[in-house]
PyMOL commands that place a pseudoatom at each C-alpha (Angstrom):
pseudoatom trace, name=CA, resn=MET, resi=1, chain=A, elem=C, hetatm=0, pos=[18.762, -22.752, 10.136]
pseudoatom trace, name=CA, resn=LEU, resi=2, chain=A, elem=C, hetatm=0, pos=[16.911, -26.351, 10.057]
pseudoatom trace, name=CA, resn=ILE, resi=3, chain=A, elem=C, hetatm=0, pos=[12.995, -25.964, 9.770]
pseudoatom trace, name=CA, resn=SER, resi=4, chain=A, elem=C, hetatm=0, pos=[10.833, -28.336, 11.653]
pseudoatom trace, name=CA, resn=ALA, resi=5, chain=A, elem=C, hetatm=0, pos=[9.377, -31.142, 10.002]
pseudoatom trace, name=CA, resn=ARG, resi=6, chain=A, elem=C, hetatm=0, pos=[6.399, -31.163, 12.402]
pseudoatom trace, name=CA, resn=PRO, resi=7, chain=A, elem=C, hetatm=0, pos=[3.183, -30.035, 11.046]
pseudoatom trace, name=CA, resn=ASP, resi=8, chain=A, elem=C, hetatm=0, pos=[1.595, -26.557, 11.842]
pseudoatom trace, name=CA, resn=PRO, resi=9, chain=A, elem=C, hetatm=0, pos=[-0.829, -27.216, 14.478]
pseudoatom trace, name=CA, resn=HIS, resi=10, chain=A, elem=C, hetatm=0, pos=[-3.493, -24.707, 12.606]
pseudoatom trace, name=CA, resn=PRO, resi=11, chain=A, elem=C, hetatm=0, pos=[-1.939, -24.393, 9.405]
pseudoatom trace, name=CA, resn=SER, resi=12, chain=A, elem=C, hetatm=0, pos=[-4.601, -22.092, 7.948]
pseudoatom trace, name=CA, resn=SER, resi=13, chain=A, elem=C, hetatm=0, pos=[-4.023, -19.703, 10.784]
pseudoatom trace, name=CA, resn=ALA, resi=14, chain=A, elem=C, hetatm=0, pos=[-0.024, -20.019, 9.984]
pseudoatom trace, name=CA, resn=HIS, resi=15, chain=A, elem=C, hetatm=0, pos=[-0.763, -19.432, 6.443]
pseudoatom trace, name=CA, resn=ASP, resi=16, chain=A, elem=C, hetatm=0, pos=[-2.806, -16.059, 7.282]
pseudoatom trace, name=CA, resn=ARG, resi=17, chain=A, elem=C, hetatm=0, pos=[0.036, -14.936, 9.798]
pseudoatom trace, name=CA, resn=VAL, resi=18, chain=A, elem=C, hetatm=0, pos=[2.623, -15.322, 6.813]
pseudoatom trace, name=CA, resn=TYR, resi=19, chain=A, elem=C, hetatm=0, pos=[0.447, -14.157, 4.120]
pseudoatom trace, name=CA, resn=ARG, resi=20, chain=A, elem=C, hetatm=0, pos=[-0.625, -11.064, 5.902]
pseudoatom trace, name=CA, resn=GLY, resi=21, chain=A, elem=C, hetatm=0, pos=[2.754, -9.814, 7.468]
pseudoatom trace, name=CA, resn=LEU, resi=22, chain=A, elem=C, hetatm=0, pos=[4.495, -10.300, 4.119]
pseudoatom trace, name=CA, resn=ARG, resi=23, chain=A, elem=C, hetatm=0, pos=[1.379, -8.756, 2.449]
pseudoatom trace, name=CA, resn=SER, resi=24, chain=A, elem=C, hetatm=0, pos=[2.227, -5.645, 4.666]
pseudoatom trace, name=CA, resn=ARG, resi=25, chain=A, elem=C, hetatm=0, pos=[5.858, -5.410, 4.386]
pseudoatom trace, name=CA, resn=ILE, resi=26, chain=A, elem=C, hetatm=0, pos=[5.426, -5.523, 0.733]
pseudoatom trace, name=CA, resn=MET, resi=27, chain=A, elem=C, hetatm=0, pos=[2.485, -2.603, 0.536]
pseudoatom trace, name=CA, resn=TYR, resi=28, chain=A, elem=C, hetatm=0, pos=[4.665, -0.430, 2.647]
pseudoatom trace, name=CA, resn=GLY, resi=29, chain=A, elem=C, hetatm=0, pos=[7.818, -0.643, 0.757]
pseudoatom trace, name=CA, resn=GLU, resi=30, chain=A, elem=C, hetatm=0, pos=[9.728, -2.624, 3.682]
pseudoatom trace, name=CA, resn=VAL, resi=31, chain=A, elem=C, hetatm=0, pos=[10.607, -4.956, 0.632]
pseudoatom trace, name=CA, resn=ALA, resi=32, chain=A, elem=C, hetatm=0, pos=[12.944, -3.123, -1.753]
pseudoatom trace, name=CA, resn=PRO, resi=33, chain=A, elem=C, hetatm=0, pos=[12.129, -4.327, -5.939]
pseudoatom trace, name=CA, resn=ALA, resi=34, chain=A, elem=C, hetatm=0, pos=[14.138, -7.494, -6.747]
pseudoatom trace, name=CA, resn=GLN, resi=35, chain=A, elem=C, hetatm=0, pos=[15.059, -8.257, -3.234]
pseudoatom trace, name=CA, resn=PRO, resi=36, chain=A, elem=C, hetatm=0, pos=[15.779, -11.726, -3.123]
pseudoatom trace, name=CA, resn=MET, resi=37, chain=A, elem=C, hetatm=0, pos=[13.723, -14.439, -0.876]
pseudoatom trace, name=CA, resn=THR, resi=38, chain=A, elem=C, hetatm=0, pos=[13.250, -18.109, -0.678]
pseudoatom trace, name=CA, resn=LEU, resi=39, chain=A, elem=C, hetatm=0, pos=[10.288, -20.014, 0.512]
pseudoatom trace, name=CA, resn=ARG, resi=40, chain=A, elem=C, hetatm=0, pos=[12.775, -21.752, 2.998]
pseudoatom trace, name=CA, resn=GLY, resi=41, chain=A, elem=C, hetatm=0, pos=[14.109, -18.362, 4.544]
pseudoatom trace, name=CA, resn=LEU, resi=42, chain=A, elem=C, hetatm=0, pos=[10.429, -17.424, 4.857]
pseudoatom trace, name=CA, resn=ALA, resi=43, chain=A, elem=C, hetatm=0, pos=[9.431, -20.187, 6.721]
pseudoatom trace, name=CA, resn=ALA, resi=44, chain=A, elem=C, hetatm=0, pos=[12.216, -20.080, 9.219]
pseudoatom trace, name=CA, resn=GLU, resi=45, chain=A, elem=C, hetatm=0, pos=[11.430, -16.252, 9.854]
pseudoatom trace, name=CA, resn=PHE, resi=46, chain=A, elem=C, hetatm=0, pos=[7.902, -16.877, 10.952]
pseudoatom trace, name=CA, resn=ASN, resi=47, chain=A, elem=C, hetatm=0, pos=[8.583, -20.259, 12.115]
pseudoatom trace, name=CA, resn=VAL, resi=48, chain=A, elem=C, hetatm=0, pos=[5.967, -22.318, 10.056]
pseudoatom trace, name=CA, resn=SER, resi=49, chain=A, elem=C, hetatm=0, pos=[6.477, -25.297, 7.738]
pseudoatom trace, name=CA, resn=MET, resi=50, chain=A, elem=C, hetatm=0, pos=[6.743, -24.714, 3.944]
pseudoatom trace, name=CA, resn=THR, resi=51, chain=A, elem=C, hetatm=0, pos=[3.032, -25.511, 3.241]
pseudoatom trace, name=CA, resn=PRO, resi=52, chain=A, elem=C, hetatm=0, pos=[1.649, -22.367, 4.684]
pseudoatom trace, name=CA, resn=ALA, resi=53, chain=A, elem=C, hetatm=0, pos=[4.904, -20.481, 3.148]
pseudoatom trace, name=CA, resn=ARG, resi=54, chain=A, elem=C, hetatm=0, pos=[4.209, -21.814, -0.001]
pseudoatom trace, name=CA, resn=GLU, resi=55, chain=A, elem=C, hetatm=0, pos=[0.616, -21.067, 0.088]
pseudoatom trace, name=CA, resn=ALA, resi=56, chain=A, elem=C, hetatm=0, pos=[1.191, -17.523, 1.098]
pseudoatom trace, name=CA, resn=VAL, resi=57, chain=A, elem=C, hetatm=0, pos=[3.328, -16.523, -1.499]
pseudoatom trace, name=CA, resn=ARG, resi=58, chain=A, elem=C, hetatm=0, pos=[1.295, -18.310, -3.966]
pseudoatom trace, name=CA, resn=ARG, resi=59, chain=A, elem=C, hetatm=0, pos=[-1.388, -15.814, -3.148]
pseudoatom trace, name=CA, resn=LEU, resi=60, chain=A, elem=C, hetatm=0, pos=[0.475, -13.108, -3.165]
pseudoatom trace, name=CA, resn=SER, resi=61, chain=A, elem=C, hetatm=0, pos=[2.148, -13.906, -6.458]
pseudoatom trace, name=CA, resn=ALA, resi=62, chain=A, elem=C, hetatm=0, pos=[-1.756, -14.012, -7.689]
pseudoatom trace, name=CA, resn=GLU, resi=63, chain=A, elem=C, hetatm=0, pos=[-1.977, -10.503, -6.454]
pseudoatom trace, name=CA, resn=GLY, resi=64, chain=A, elem=C, hetatm=0, pos=[1.079, -9.140, -8.779]
pseudoatom trace, name=CA, resn=ALA, resi=65, chain=A, elem=C, hetatm=0, pos=[2.958, -8.572, -5.630]
pseudoatom trace, name=CA, resn=LEU, resi=66, chain=A, elem=C, hetatm=0, pos=[5.801, -11.273, -5.924]
pseudoatom trace, name=CA, resn=THR, resi=67, chain=A, elem=C, hetatm=0, pos=[7.162, -12.983, -8.942]
pseudoatom trace, name=CA, resn=VAL, resi=68, chain=A, elem=C, hetatm=0, pos=[8.585, -16.658, -8.729]
pseudoatom trace, name=CA, resn=SER, resi=69, chain=A, elem=C, hetatm=0, pos=[11.602, -17.717, -10.885]
pseudoatom trace, name=CA, resn=SER, resi=70, chain=A, elem=C, hetatm=0, pos=[12.318, -20.915, -12.518]
pseudoatom trace, name=CA, resn=SER, resi=71, chain=A, elem=C, hetatm=0, pos=[14.882, -21.461, -9.490]
pseudoatom trace, name=CA, resn=GLY, resi=72, chain=A, elem=C, hetatm=0, pos=[12.366, -20.917, -6.821]
pseudoatom trace, name=CA, resn=ARG, resi=73, chain=A, elem=C, hetatm=0, pos=[13.659, -17.448, -6.046]
pseudoatom trace, name=CA, resn=LEU, resi=74, chain=A, elem=C, hetatm=0, pos=[11.060, -14.592, -5.058]
pseudoatom trace, name=CA, resn=SER, resi=75, chain=A, elem=C, hetatm=0, pos=[11.122, -10.904, -5.171]
pseudoatom trace, name=CA, resn=ALA, resi=76, chain=A, elem=C, hetatm=0, pos=[8.912, -8.055, -5.826]
pseudoatom trace, name=CA, resn=PRO, resi=77, chain=A, elem=C, hetatm=0, pos=[9.013, -6.732, -9.255]
pseudoatom trace, name=CA, resn=GLU, resi=78, chain=A, elem=C, hetatm=0, pos=[10.343, -3.633, -10.184]
pseudoatom trace, name=CA, resn=LEU, resi=79, chain=A, elem=C, hetatm=0, pos=[7.517, -1.577, -12.189]
pseudoatom trace, name=CA, resn=ASN, resi=80, chain=A, elem=C, hetatm=0, pos=[8.762, 0.308, -15.163]
pseudoatom trace, name=CA, resn=HIS, resi=81, chain=A, elem=C, hetatm=0, pos=[7.080, 3.422, -16.457]
pseudoatom trace, name=CA, resn=GLU, resi=82, chain=A, elem=C, hetatm=0, pos=[4.262, 1.997, -18.402]
pseudoatom trace, name=CA, resn=ARG, resi=83, chain=A, elem=C, hetatm=0, pos=[3.215, -0.341, -15.225]
pseudoatom trace, name=CA, resn=LEU, resi=84, chain=A, elem=C, hetatm=0, pos=[3.344, 2.731, -13.097]
pseudoatom trace, name=CA, resn=GLU, resi=85, chain=A, elem=C, hetatm=0, pos=[1.003, 4.733, -15.284]
pseudoatom trace, name=CA, resn=GLU, resi=86, chain=A, elem=C, hetatm=0, pos=[-1.779, 1.822, -15.516]
pseudoatom trace, name=CA, resn=LEU, resi=87, chain=A, elem=C, hetatm=0, pos=[-1.773, 1.448, -11.670]
pseudoatom trace, name=CA, resn=ALA, resi=88, chain=A, elem=C, hetatm=0, pos=[-1.791, 5.056, -11.207]
pseudoatom trace, name=CA, resn=ALA, resi=89, chain=A, elem=C, hetatm=0, pos=[-5.007, 5.538, -13.790]
pseudoatom trace, name=CA, resn=LEU, resi=90, chain=A, elem=C, hetatm=0, pos=[-6.634, 2.385, -11.455]
pseudoatom trace, name=CA, resn=ARG, resi=91, chain=A, elem=C, hetatm=0, pos=[-5.861, 4.409, -8.401]
pseudoatom trace, name=CA, resn=ALA, resi=92, chain=A, elem=C, hetatm=0, pos=[-7.672, 7.588, -9.974]
pseudoatom trace, name=CA, resn=LEU, resi=93, chain=A, elem=C, hetatm=0, pos=[-10.742, 5.258, -11.049]
pseudoatom trace, name=CA, resn=ILE, resi=94, chain=A, elem=C, hetatm=0, pos=[-11.238, 3.525, -7.865]
pseudoatom trace, name=CA, resn=GLU, resi=95, chain=A, elem=C, hetatm=0, pos=[-10.020, 5.917, -5.195]
pseudoatom trace, name=CA, resn=VAL, resi=96, chain=A, elem=C, hetatm=0, pos=[-12.323, 8.834, -6.611]
pseudoatom trace, name=CA, resn=GLU, resi=97, chain=A, elem=C, hetatm=0, pos=[-15.268, 6.674, -6.426]
pseudoatom trace, name=CA, resn=LEU, resi=98, chain=A, elem=C, hetatm=0, pos=[-14.390, 5.786, -2.856]
pseudoatom trace, name=CA, resn=ALA, resi=99, chain=A, elem=C, hetatm=0, pos=[-14.130, 9.226, -1.536]
pseudoatom trace, name=CA, resn=SER, resi=100, chain=A, elem=C, hetatm=0, pos=[-17.004, 10.363, -3.261]
pseudoatom trace, name=CA, resn=ARG, resi=101, chain=A, elem=C, hetatm=0, pos=[-19.048, 7.660, -1.571]
pseudoatom trace, name=CA, resn=ALA, resi=102, chain=A, elem=C, hetatm=0, pos=[-17.431, 8.576, 1.892]
pseudoatom trace, name=CA, resn=LEU, resi=103, chain=A, elem=C, hetatm=0, pos=[-18.069, 12.095, 1.532]
pseudoatom trace, name=CA, resn=PRO, resi=104, chain=A, elem=C, hetatm=0, pos=[-21.581, 11.829, 2.989]
pseudoatom trace, name=CA, resn=ARG, resi=105, chain=A, elem=C, hetatm=0, pos=[-20.201, 10.100, 5.975]
pseudoatom trace, name=CA, resn=ALA, resi=106, chain=A, elem=C, hetatm=0, pos=[-17.187, 12.111, 6.571]
pseudoatom trace, name=CA, resn=HIS, resi=107, chain=A, elem=C, hetatm=0, pos=[-17.806, 13.449, 10.087]
pseudoatom trace, name=CA, resn=MET, resi=108, chain=A, elem=C, hetatm=0, pos=[-15.719, 16.090, 12.207]
pseudoatom trace, name=CA, resn=ALA, resi=109, chain=A, elem=C, hetatm=0, pos=[-13.992, 13.122, 13.643]
pseudoatom trace, name=CA, resn=LEU, resi=110, chain=A, elem=C, hetatm=0, pos=[-12.724, 11.582, 10.633]
pseudoatom trace, name=CA, resn=ILE, resi=111, chain=A, elem=C, hetatm=0, pos=[-11.579, 15.045, 9.324]
pseudoatom trace, name=CA, resn=ASP, resi=112, chain=A, elem=C, hetatm=0, pos=[-9.494, 15.584, 12.577]
pseudoatom trace, name=CA, resn=ARG, resi=113, chain=A, elem=C, hetatm=0, pos=[-8.220, 12.365, 12.194]
pseudoatom trace, name=CA, resn=LEU, resi=114, chain=A, elem=C, hetatm=0, pos=[-6.852, 13.102, 8.497]
pseudoatom trace, name=CA, resn=GLN, resi=115, chain=A, elem=C, hetatm=0, pos=[-5.185, 16.139, 9.897]
pseudoatom trace, name=CA, resn=ALA, resi=116, chain=A, elem=C, hetatm=0, pos=[-3.468, 14.427, 12.504]
pseudoatom trace, name=CA, resn=ILE, resi=117, chain=A, elem=C, hetatm=0, pos=[-2.380, 11.726, 9.901]
pseudoatom trace, name=CA, resn=ASN, resi=118, chain=A, elem=C, hetatm=0, pos=[-1.170, 14.432, 7.576]
pseudoatom trace, name=CA, resn=GLY, resi=119, chain=A, elem=C, hetatm=0, pos=[1.032, 16.031, 10.386]
pseudoatom trace, name=CA, resn=LEU, resi=120, chain=A, elem=C, hetatm=0, pos=[2.779, 12.448, 11.069]
pseudoatom trace, name=CA, resn=ILE, resi=121, chain=A, elem=C, hetatm=0, pos=[3.541, 12.237, 7.292]
pseudoatom trace, name=CA, resn=SER, resi=122, chain=A, elem=C, hetatm=0, pos=[5.161, 15.834, 7.768]
pseudoatom trace, name=CA, resn=GLU, resi=123, chain=A, elem=C, hetatm=0, pos=[7.161, 13.949, 10.345]
pseudoatom trace, name=CA, resn=GLN, resi=124, chain=A, elem=C, hetatm=0, pos=[8.288, 11.266, 8.133]
pseudoatom trace, name=CA, resn=ILE, resi=125, chain=A, elem=C, hetatm=0, pos=[9.110, 13.726, 4.976]
pseudoatom trace, name=CA, resn=ALA, resi=126, chain=A, elem=C, hetatm=0, pos=[11.456, 15.345, 7.441]
pseudoatom trace, name=CA, resn=ARG, resi=127, chain=A, elem=C, hetatm=0, pos=[13.166, 12.385, 8.373]
pseudoatom trace, name=CA, resn=GLN, resi=128, chain=A, elem=C, hetatm=0, pos=[13.470, 11.231, 5.059]
pseudoatom trace, name=CA, resn=ASP, resi=129, chain=A, elem=C, hetatm=0, pos=[11.982, 7.991, 5.878]
pseudoatom trace, name=CA, resn=ALA, resi=130, chain=A, elem=C, hetatm=0, pos=[10.603, 6.361, 2.714]
pseudoatom trace, name=CA, resn=VAL, resi=131, chain=A, elem=C, hetatm=0, pos=[8.849, 3.404, 4.533]
pseudoatom trace, name=CA, resn=GLY, resi=132, chain=A, elem=C, hetatm=0, pos=[7.211, 5.553, 7.116]
pseudoatom trace, name=CA, resn=TYR, resi=133, chain=A, elem=C, hetatm=0, pos=[6.137, 7.722, 4.438]
pseudoatom trace, name=CA, resn=ILE, resi=134, chain=A, elem=C, hetatm=0, pos=[4.309, 5.147, 2.604]
pseudoatom trace, name=CA, resn=ARG, resi=135, chain=A, elem=C, hetatm=0, pos=[2.709, 3.810, 5.463]
pseudoatom trace, name=CA, resn=ARG, resi=136, chain=A, elem=C, hetatm=0, pos=[1.279, 6.838, 6.726]
pseudoatom trace, name=CA, resn=ASN, resi=137, chain=A, elem=C, hetatm=0, pos=[0.051, 8.008, 3.231]
pseudoatom trace, name=CA, resn=LEU, resi=138, chain=A, elem=C, hetatm=0, pos=[-1.884, 4.743, 2.606]
pseudoatom trace, name=CA, resn=GLU, resi=139, chain=A, elem=C, hetatm=0, pos=[-3.435, 5.057, 6.577]
pseudoatom trace, name=CA, resn=PHE, resi=140, chain=A, elem=C, hetatm=0, pos=[-4.562, 8.895, 5.225]
pseudoatom trace, name=CA, resn=HIS, resi=141, chain=A, elem=C, hetatm=0, pos=[-6.468, 7.091, 2.413]
pseudoatom trace, name=CA, resn=ARG, resi=142, chain=A, elem=C, hetatm=0, pos=[-7.732, 3.867, 3.944]
pseudoatom trace, name=CA, resn=ALA, resi=143, chain=A, elem=C, hetatm=0, pos=[-9.132, 6.007, 6.723]
pseudoatom trace, name=CA, resn=LEU, resi=144, chain=A, elem=C, hetatm=0, pos=[-11.132, 8.283, 4.188]
pseudoatom trace, name=CA, resn=TYR, resi=145, chain=A, elem=C, hetatm=0, pos=[-12.161, 5.237, 1.822]
pseudoatom trace, name=CA, resn=LEU, resi=146, chain=A, elem=C, hetatm=0, pos=[-13.669, 3.021, 4.933]
pseudoatom trace, name=CA, resn=ARG, resi=147, chain=A, elem=C, hetatm=0, pos=[-16.469, 5.593, 5.294]
pseudoatom trace, name=CA, resn=ALA, resi=148, chain=A, elem=C, hetatm=0, pos=[-17.309, 4.738, 1.796]
pseudoatom trace, name=CA, resn=GLN, resi=149, chain=A, elem=C, hetatm=0, pos=[-18.633, 1.362, 3.339]
pseudoatom trace, name=CA, resn=ALA, resi=150, chain=A, elem=C, hetatm=0, pos=[-17.582, -0.496, -0.064]
pseudoatom trace, name=CA, resn=PRO, resi=151, chain=A, elem=C, hetatm=0, pos=[-15.344, -2.948, 0.954]
pseudoatom trace, name=CA, resn=ALA, resi=152, chain=A, elem=C, hetatm=0, pos=[-14.986, -4.897, -2.478]
pseudoatom trace, name=CA, resn=MET, resi=153, chain=A, elem=C, hetatm=0, pos=[-14.080, -1.590, -3.690]
pseudoatom trace, name=CA, resn=LEU, resi=154, chain=A, elem=C, hetatm=0, pos=[-11.068, -1.078, -1.480]
pseudoatom trace, name=CA, resn=ALA, resi=155, chain=A, elem=C, hetatm=0, pos=[-9.948, -4.325, -1.489]
pseudoatom trace, name=CA, resn=MET, resi=156, chain=A, elem=C, hetatm=0, pos=[-9.170, -3.496, -5.241]
pseudoatom trace, name=CA, resn=ALA, resi=157, chain=A, elem=C, hetatm=0, pos=[-7.708, -0.555, -3.987]
pseudoatom trace, name=CA, resn=GLU, resi=158, chain=A, elem=C, hetatm=0, pos=[-5.642, -2.334, -1.661]
pseudoatom trace, name=CA, resn=THR, resi=159, chain=A, elem=C, hetatm=0, pos=[-4.333, -4.621, -4.300]
pseudoatom trace, name=CA, resn=VAL, resi=160, chain=A, elem=C, hetatm=0, pos=[-2.961, -1.717, -6.556]
pseudoatom trace, name=CA, resn=TRP, resi=161, chain=A, elem=C, hetatm=0, pos=[-1.461, -0.420, -3.142]
pseudoatom trace, name=CA, resn=LEU, resi=162, chain=A, elem=C, hetatm=0, pos=[0.229, -3.724, -2.743]
pseudoatom trace, name=CA, resn=GLN, resi=163, chain=A, elem=C, hetatm=0, pos=[1.892, -3.841, -6.234]
pseudoatom trace, name=CA, resn=LEU, resi=164, chain=A, elem=C, hetatm=0, pos=[3.196, -0.325, -6.267]
pseudoatom trace, name=CA, resn=GLY, resi=165, chain=A, elem=C, hetatm=0, pos=[4.728, -0.703, -2.386]
pseudoatom trace, name=CA, resn=PRO, resi=166, chain=A, elem=C, hetatm=0, pos=[8.089, -1.911, -3.596]
pseudoatom trace, name=CA, resn=THR, resi=167, chain=A, elem=C, hetatm=0, pos=[8.504, 0.485, -6.156]
pseudoatom trace, name=CA, resn=MET, resi=168, chain=A, elem=C, hetatm=0, pos=[6.881, 3.542, -4.560]
pseudoatom trace, name=CA, resn=ARG, resi=169, chain=A, elem=C, hetatm=0, pos=[9.831, 2.799, -1.924]
pseudoatom trace, name=CA, resn=THR, resi=170, chain=A, elem=C, hetatm=0, pos=[12.792, 3.266, -4.499]
pseudoatom trace, name=CA, resn=LEU, resi=171, chain=A, elem=C, hetatm=0, pos=[10.791, 6.493, -5.682]
pseudoatom trace, name=CA, resn=TYR, resi=172, chain=A, elem=C, hetatm=0, pos=[9.933, 8.367, -2.443]
pseudoatom trace, name=CA, resn=GLY, resi=173, chain=A, elem=C, hetatm=0, pos=[13.874, 7.816, -1.270]
pseudoatom trace, name=CA, resn=ARG, resi=174, chain=A, elem=C, hetatm=0, pos=[14.794, 9.802, -4.330]
pseudoatom trace, name=CA, resn=LEU, resi=175, chain=A, elem=C, hetatm=0, pos=[12.233, 12.364, -3.388]
pseudoatom trace, name=CA, resn=LYS, resi=176, chain=A, elem=C, hetatm=0, pos=[13.678, 15.484, -1.318]
pseudoatom trace, name=CA, resn=GLN, resi=177, chain=A, elem=C, hetatm=0, pos=[10.074, 16.825, -0.398]
pseudoatom trace, name=CA, resn=LYS, resi=178, chain=A, elem=C, hetatm=0, pos=[9.826, 19.107, 2.591]
pseudoatom trace, name=CA, resn=ASN, resi=179, chain=A, elem=C, hetatm=0, pos=[5.920, 19.541, 3.184]
pseudoatom trace, name=CA, resn=SER, resi=180, chain=A, elem=C, hetatm=0, pos=[2.932, 17.152, 3.696]
pseudoatom trace, name=CA, resn=PRO, resi=181, chain=A, elem=C, hetatm=0, pos=[1.506, 16.258, 0.379]
pseudoatom trace, name=CA, resn=HIS, resi=182, chain=A, elem=C, hetatm=0, pos=[-0.692, 19.511, -1.156]
pseudoatom trace, name=CA, resn=HIS, resi=183, chain=A, elem=C, hetatm=0, pos=[-3.355, 17.358, -2.134]
pseudoatom trace, name=CA, resn=HIS, resi=184, chain=A, elem=C, hetatm=0, pos=[-4.006, 15.906, 1.089]
pseudoatom trace, name=CA, resn=ARG, resi=185, chain=A, elem=C, hetatm=0, pos=[-5.029, 19.621, 2.412]
pseudoatom trace, name=CA, resn=LEU, resi=186, chain=A, elem=C, hetatm=0, pos=[-7.055, 20.109, -0.805]
pseudoatom trace, name=CA, resn=ILE, resi=187, chain=A, elem=C, hetatm=0, pos=[-8.899, 16.501, 0.293]
pseudoatom trace, name=CA, resn=ILE, resi=188, chain=A, elem=C, hetatm=0, pos=[-9.464, 17.749, 3.983]
pseudoatom trace, name=CA, resn=ALA, resi=189, chain=A, elem=C, hetatm=0, pos=[-10.571, 21.106, 2.503]
pseudoatom trace, name=CA, resn=ALA, resi=190, chain=A, elem=C, hetatm=0, pos=[-13.247, 19.721, 0.409]
pseudoatom trace, name=CA, resn=LEU, resi=191, chain=A, elem=C, hetatm=0, pos=[-14.271, 17.327, 2.954]
pseudoatom trace, name=CA, resn=LYS, resi=192, chain=A, elem=C, hetatm=0, pos=[-14.811, 20.499, 5.352]
pseudoatom trace, name=CA, resn=ALA, resi=193, chain=A, elem=C, hetatm=0, pos=[-16.918, 22.108, 2.767]
pseudoatom trace, name=CA, resn=GLY, resi=194, chain=A, elem=C, hetatm=0, pos=[-18.669, 18.888, 1.505]
pseudoatom trace, name=CA, resn=ASP, resi=195, chain=A, elem=C, hetatm=0, pos=[-17.603, 19.701, -2.071]
pseudoatom trace, name=CA, resn=GLU, resi=196, chain=A, elem=C, hetatm=0, pos=[-17.983, 16.604, -3.778]
pseudoatom trace, name=CA, resn=PRO, resi=197, chain=A, elem=C, hetatm=0, pos=[-16.488, 18.060, -7.203]
pseudoatom trace, name=CA, resn=GLY, resi=198, chain=A, elem=C, hetatm=0, pos=[-13.504, 19.289, -5.587]
pseudoatom trace, name=CA, resn=LEU, resi=199, chain=A, elem=C, hetatm=0, pos=[-13.151, 15.939, -3.577]
pseudoatom trace, name=CA, resn=ARG, resi=200, chain=A, elem=C, hetatm=0, pos=[-12.815, 14.091, -6.874]
pseudoatom trace, name=CA, resn=ILE, resi=201, chain=A, elem=C, hetatm=0, pos=[-10.554, 16.515, -8.584]
pseudoatom trace, name=CA, resn=ALA, resi=202, chain=A, elem=C, hetatm=0, pos=[-8.181, 16.631, -5.504]
pseudoatom trace, name=CA, resn=VAL, resi=203, chain=A, elem=C, hetatm=0, pos=[-8.133, 12.784, -5.220]
pseudoatom trace, name=CA, resn=ARG, resi=204, chain=A, elem=C, hetatm=0, pos=[-7.411, 12.402, -8.662]
pseudoatom trace, name=CA, resn=SER, resi=205, chain=A, elem=C, hetatm=0, pos=[-4.823, 14.355, -8.492]
pseudoatom trace, name=CA, resn=ASP, resi=206, chain=A, elem=C, hetatm=0, pos=[-3.187, 13.387, -5.509]
pseudoatom trace, name=CA, resn=VAL, resi=207, chain=A, elem=C, hetatm=0, pos=[-3.057, 9.572, -6.908]
pseudoatom trace, name=CA, resn=THR, resi=208, chain=A, elem=C, hetatm=0, pos=[-1.847, 10.723, -10.526]
pseudoatom trace, name=CA, resn=GLN, resi=209, chain=A, elem=C, hetatm=0, pos=[-0.225, 14.075, -10.506]
pseudoatom trace, name=CA, resn=GLY, resi=210, chain=A, elem=C, hetatm=0, pos=[1.786, 12.864, -7.113]
pseudoatom trace, name=CA, resn=LEU, resi=211, chain=A, elem=C, hetatm=0, pos=[3.445, 9.958, -9.245]
pseudoatom trace, name=CA, resn=ARG, resi=212, chain=A, elem=C, hetatm=0, pos=[4.286, 11.953, -11.925]
pseudoatom trace, name=CA, resn=MET, resi=213, chain=A, elem=C, hetatm=0, pos=[6.372, 14.304, -9.611]
pseudoatom trace, name=CA, resn=LEU, resi=214, chain=A, elem=C, hetatm=0, pos=[8.063, 11.029, -8.409]
pseudoatom trace, name=CA, resn=THR, resi=215, chain=A, elem=C, hetatm=0, pos=[8.764, 9.513, -12.064]
pseudoatom trace, name=CA, resn=GLY, resi=216, chain=A, elem=C, hetatm=0, pos=[9.195, 12.861, -13.847]
for i in range(1, 216): cmd.bond("trace and resi %d" % i, "trace and resi %d" % (i + 1))
show_as sticks, trace
zoom trace
């Protein structure tokens, strides 16, 4: 397919569209580790010129979501065990604090929403849908952390999720889980009770023990 040399009328909008679209795919595990991509292919797929595609890739590379080979091939990195442990430790630090800050603003509507999302997670598990599982799992956590009203901290958490996405897809794909995450139910129970120590333990366990179960 030939790519038009016509410049994009709104290059910043085109760049944002490629960046956000590709970022979501990577975060939710729609891109597999080492899956090859090219700038030309991305530009054609998003119907933009090479410049916004290149800028989007540059941003995602800076966030640790993509690697660029000397030949220009793009791919999402496959994380080794040590890197996974490091990112899990980061999740524990950031997300425990986000949950703690969210607790005073955790009204019943939020709790009802978290319970509903957890039900959808069970459906993804039943279908063995790894991408759907990751998407709903992050939806659960994001819904809670938005109540923290700490956008810089949430952005840091999302960068970690972004780096984990492709490898999590591979790991979840191997998991033969039948029920929704146990620690999610503990998080909901702690929110209902206003139990901050219990909430911190539940979130830390969810983001660390869950990963160990996947990699063990």
